C-alpha positions as CSV (number, residue, x, y, z in Angstrom):
1,M,0.0,0.0,0.0
2,W,1.5,3.3,-1.1
3,I,-0.3,6.6,-1.5
4,R,1.4,9.8,-2.5
5,S,-0.7,12.9,-2.6
6,T,0.3,16.3,-3.9
7,F,-3.0,17.9,-3.2
8,A,-2.3,21.6,-3.9
9,L,-3.9,24.1,-1.6
10,I,-4.6,27.7,-2.8
11,L,-5.0,30.3,-0.1
12,F,-8.0,32.6,-0.3
13,L,-9.0,35.8,1.5
14,L,-12.0,34.7,3.6
15,P,-14.8,37.2,3.8
16,F,-17.5,37.2,6.5
17,P,-15.8,35.3,9.3
18,I,-18.0,33.1,11.5
19,Y,-17.5,33.1,15.2
20,S,-15.9,30.0,16.8
21,A,-15.0,29.4,20.4
22,D,-11.6,27.9,19.3
23,S,-9.0,29.9,17.5
24,P,-8.2,28.9,13.9
25,R,-4.8,27.7,15.1
26,D,-6.5,25.3,17.6
27,I,-8.9,24.0,15.0
28,L,-6.1,23.4,12.5
29,A,-4.2,21.4,15.2
30,Q,-7.3,19.3,15.9
31,L,-7.8,18.6,12.2
32,N,-4.1,17.6,11.8
33,A,-4.5,15.2,14.8
34,L,-7.6,13.4,13.4
35,R,-7.2,9.7,13.3
36,L,-9.2,6.7,11.9
37,D,-12.1,5.6,14.1
38,P,-11.3,2.0,15.2
39,Q,-15.1,1.4,15.6
40,A,-15.9,2.4,12.0
41,I,-14.2,-0.2,9.8
42,Y,-16.4,-1.8,7.2
43,T,-15.6,-4.9,5.2
44,I,-16.8,-4.8,1.6
45,T,-17.1,-7.9,-0.7
46,A,-17.7,-8.3,-4.4
47,L,-21.4,-9.1,-3.6
48,N,-21.9,-5.5,-2.4
49,R,-22.4,-2.5,-4.7
50,I,-20.8,0.4,-3.0
51,E,-20.2,3.6,-5.2
52,L,-19.5,7.2,-4.8
53,H,-20.8,9.5,-7.6
54,Q,-18.9,12.7,-8.3
55,P,-19.3,15.0,-11.3
56,D,-18.0,13.3,-14.4
57,S,-16.8,10.3,-12.3
58,V,-17.8,7.2,-10.4
59,I,-15.7,5.5,-7.8
60,S,-16.6,1.9,-6.7
61,F,-15.3,-0.3,-3.9
62,S,-15.2,-4.1,-3.6
63,D,-13.2,-6.8,-1.8
64,G,-11.6,-4.6,0.8
65,K,-11.9,-2.6,4.0
66,L,-13.0,1.0,4.5
67,A,-12.3,3.0,7.6
68,F,-13.8,6.4,8.4
69,F,-12.0,9.2,10.2
70,Q,-13.2,10.1,13.7
71,P,-16.0,12.7,13.5
72,F,-14.9,16.3,13.7
73,E,-17.6,18.7,15.2
74,G,-20.2,16.0,14.4
75,H,-19.1,15.5,10.8
76,I,-17.0,12.8,9.1
77,N,-14.6,14.4,6.6
78,G,-12.6,11.4,5.4
79,F,-11.9,7.7,5.1
80,V,-9.3,5.3,3.7
81,F,-9.7,2.2,1.7
82,S,-7.6,-0.9,1.0
83,G,-8.7,-3.6,-1.4
84,I,-9.9,-3.5,-5.0
85,G,-11.6,-0.4,-6.3
86,H,-12.4,1.2,-9.6
87,I,-12.7,4.7,-11.0
88,L,-14.3,5.8,-14.2
89,A,-13.9,9.5,-15.2
90,L,-15.1,10.9,-18.5
91,P,-14.5,14.6,-19.3
92,H,-17.1,16.0,-21.8
93,D,-14.9,18.7,-23.4
94,T,-13.0,17.6,-26.5
95,A,-9.9,19.4,-25.5
96,E,-9.8,17.7,-22.1
97,K,-10.3,14.3,-23.7
98,Q,-7.3,15.0,-25.9
99,Q,-5.3,16.0,-22.9
100,M,-6.3,12.7,-21.1
101,A,-5.4,10.7,-24.2
102,R,-1.9,12.3,-24.2
103,F,-1.1,11.0,-20.7
104,L,-3.3,7.9,-20.5
105,G,-3.5,6.7,-24.1
106,A,-7.3,7.0,-24.0
107,P,-9.8,9.9,-23.6
108,I,-11.2,8.5,-20.4
109,L,-9.8,7.3,-17.0
110,D,-10.9,3.7,-16.5
111,E,-8.6,2.4,-13.8
112,Q,-8.5,-0.1,-11.0
113,F,-6.9,0.9,-7.7
114,F,-5.8,-0.9,-4.6
115,S,-5.9,1.8,-1.9
116,G,-7.1,5.4,-1.4
117,Y,-7.0,8.3,0.9
118,F,-10.2,10.4,0.8
119,R,-11.0,13.8,2.3
120,F,-14.1,15.9,1.7
121,T,-16.6,18.4,3.2
122,D,-19.6,17.2,1.2
123,D,-22.0,14.4,2.1
124,S,-19.9,11.5,0.9
125,A,-19.8,9.9,4.4
126,Q,-23.5,10.0,4.8
127,D,-23.9,8.5,1.3
128,L,-21.6,5.6,2.1
129,L,-23.2,5.0,5.5
130,G,-26.6,4.8,3.8
131,Q,-25.3,2.2,1.3
132,F,-23.7,0.1,4.1
133,Q,-27.1,0.1,5.9
134,R,-28.9,-1.1,2.7
135,E,-26.3,-3.8,2.2
136,S,-26.4,-4.9,5.8
137,I,-22.7,-4.2,6.3
138,T,-21.8,-3.5,9.9
139,P,-18.6,-2.1,11.3
140,K,-16.1,-4.2,13.2
141,P,-12.9,-3.2,15.1
142,D,-9.5,-3.9,13.4
143,D,-6.5,-2.5,15.2
144,A,-4.1,-3.9,12.6
145,F,-5.8,-2.0,9.8
146,I,-5.6,1.2,11.8
147,S,-1.9,0.6,12.5
148,I,-1.1,0.0,8.8
149,W,-2.6,3.4,7.8
150,L,-1.3,5.5,10.7
151,P,2.0,6.6,9.0
152,Q,0.0,7.7,5.9
153,I,-2.6,9.6,8.0
154,E,0.1,11.5,9.9
155,R,1.8,12.4,6.6
156,L,-1.2,13.4,4.6
157,N,-3.6,15.1,7.1
158,A,-1.9,18.5,7.1
159,S,-2.3,19.0,3.3
160,H,-6.1,18.8,3.7
161,S,-6.7,20.4,7.1
162,L,-6.3,24.0,5.8
163,R,-8.9,23.5,3.1
164,I,-11.4,22.1,5.6
165,L,-10.7,25.0,7.9
166,F,-11.4,27.5,5.1
167,E,-14.9,26.2,4.8
168,K,-15.6,26.7,8.5
169,Y,-14.8,30.4,8.1
170,Y,-16.6,30.9,4.8
171,S,-20.1,32.4,4.9
172,S,-21.4,30.3,2.0
173,Q,-20.5,26.6,1.9
174,R,-18.3,25.5,-1.0
175,H,-17.5,21.9,-0.6
176,F,-14.6,19.8,-1.9
177,F,-13.9,16.1,-2.5
178,H,-10.4,14.8,-3.0
179,A,-9.1,11.2,-3.5
180,G,-5.5,10.1,-3.7
181,L,-5.6,6.7,-5.3
182,D,-3.0,4.1,-6.0
183,G,-3.8,3.0,-9.6
184,A,-2.9,-0.5,-10.8
185,L,-1.4,0.8,-14.1
186,T,-1.0,4.5,-13.6
187,G,0.5,4.5,-10.1
188,P,-0.6,7.2,-7.5
189,F,-2.9,9.9,-8.9
190,D,-5.4,12.6,-7.7
191,I,-9.0,13.4,-8.4
192,L,-10.3,16.7,-7.0
193,V,-13.7,18.4,-7.1
194,D,-13.6,21.8,-5.4
195,Q,-16.2,24.4,-5.6
196,M,-13.7,27.1,-4.6
197,R,-11.6,26.6,-7.8
198,T,-12.4,28.2,-11.1
199,E,-11.6,24.9,-12.8
200,N,-13.3,22.8,-10.2
201,F,-12.7,19.3,-11.7
202,F,-9.2,18.1,-11.7
203,L,-7.3,14.9,-12.4
204,G,-3.5,14.6,-12.3
205,Q,-0.4,12.9,-11.1
206,S,3.0,13.8,-9.6
207,R,6.2,12.2,-10.8
208,I,9.9,12.5,-10.5
209,V,12.1,13.0,-13.7
210,D,15.9,13.3,-13.3
211,N,15.4,13.9,-9.6
212,A,13.1,16.8,-10.2
213,P,9.4,16.8,-9.2
214,Y,6.8,17.4,-11.9
215,Y,3.0,17.3,-11.8
216,D,1.1,16.1,-14.9
217,V,-2.4,17.7,-15.2
218,W,-4.5,15.1,-17.0
219,A,-7.7,17.2,-17.0
220,S,-8.7,20.5,-15.4
221,Y,-11.9,22.3,-16.3
222,P,-15.0,24.1,-14.9
223,L,-18.1,22.0,-14.2
224,P,-21.4,23.3,-15.5
225,G,-23.7,24.8,-12.9
226,I,-21.0,25.6,-10.3
227,T,-19.9,29.2,-10.0
228,P,-16.6,29.8,-8.3
229,P,-16.4,32.6,-5.7
230,P,-15.5,36.0,-7.0
231,P,-11.9,37.3,-6.5
232,R,-11.5,39.1,-3.2
233,F,-8.7,41.4,-4.5
234,H,-7.0,42.5,-7.7
235,A,-3.3,42.8,-8.0
236,L,-2.3,46.2,-9.4
237,H,1.4,46.0,-9.5
238,Y,4.2,43.6,-8.4
239,R,8.0,43.6,-8.4
240,I,10.3,40.6,-8.0
241,D,14.0,40.9,-7.2
242,T,16.1,37.7,-7.2
243,T,19.7,36.7,-6.7
244,I,21.2,33.4,-7.7
245,H,24.3,32.6,-5.6
246,P,27.3,30.4,-6.7
247,D,26.0,27.5,-4.6
248,Y,22.8,27.6,-6.8
249,S,20.6,28.9,-3.9
250,L,18.2,31.7,-4.6
251,D,17.1,34.7,-2.6
252,A,14.0,36.5,-3.6
253,R,11.9,39.5,-2.5
254,A,8.5,40.2,-4.0
255,S,6.3,43.3,-3.4
256,I,2.7,43.4,-4.4
257,D,0.1,46.2,-4.4
258,F,-3.5,45.0,-4.5
259,R,-6.9,46.5,-4.2
260,L,-9.8,44.9,-2.4
261,A,-12.6,43.8,-4.8
262,V,-15.3,44.2,-2.2
263,G,-16.1,46.9,0.3
264,G,-13.9,49.9,-0.3
265,S,-11.0,51.3,-2.2
266,A,-8.2,50.5,0.2
267,K,-4.9,49.6,-1.4
268,P,-2.9,47.3,0.9
269,S,0.5,46.1,0.0
270,A,2.5,43.0,1.0
271,I,6.2,42.1,0.8
272,F,7.4,38.5,0.7
273,A,11.0,37.3,1.0
274,G,12.5,33.8,1.0
275,H,15.4,31.5,0.3
276,L,15.3,28.5,-2.0
277,S,17.9,25.9,-2.8
278,L,17.8,25.0,-6.5
279,F,18.3,21.5,-7.9
280,Q,21.9,20.9,-8.9
281,N,20.8,19.6,-12.3
282,A,19.3,23.0,-13.1
283,R,22.8,24.3,-14.1
284,S,22.9,25.8,-17.6
């Protein structure tokens, strides 16, 4: 079992904050510390029909075990799966089909997978629990299964916690669903449906070439009927100053002037500075 997720999080300015007794830092720490629920492990067989339907895709599960995360504030926002599963994704746009064919050799994703790490803020957990009830599948404890997944949970949680936190402080709910799947032929890949993104359906895969990381975007496009949130600010001017040192490290300083898009004409500015070590094979 090996899951590698490169779920990219984009930071947004969050309007209309909602009151919470805990600080955002406390909530983020709680989300990072979430673990699997040892009392919520379900065994699925080939006789069961368990599926999750997302826009332009269907994910099915068979012959394996599925464990939910512990509830957070009364809601389940994730689960893991080990066994045999299948995903079918079919973009409707011709250009996206061509893009899929470039990477996969076919205009659709029709792939078996052996494990998956799933995080979401939609009703996926309620959907699955309803299917388990109809199929008479009851949970049973399995400490060994929990132990196997613990290192992956500790490694991957933080990359999703911030996105879940955003939704808590957003006045209008904009859900997301992400699955990091271990494909039988493709290897690890991601599927993301996120109502906060302009292109809210996304399929892709990270890979290493000559010791350098790359991310292949198989498909990325807006879904019909879903309107992304309007921009909270407009960048008016920016300046980037960089220095590449003999050891191939880089120092950079960026300044940005931006204007708020809602509620006034204030023109804040921000300055960012940082240090980056470049790959040695980047020499010209």
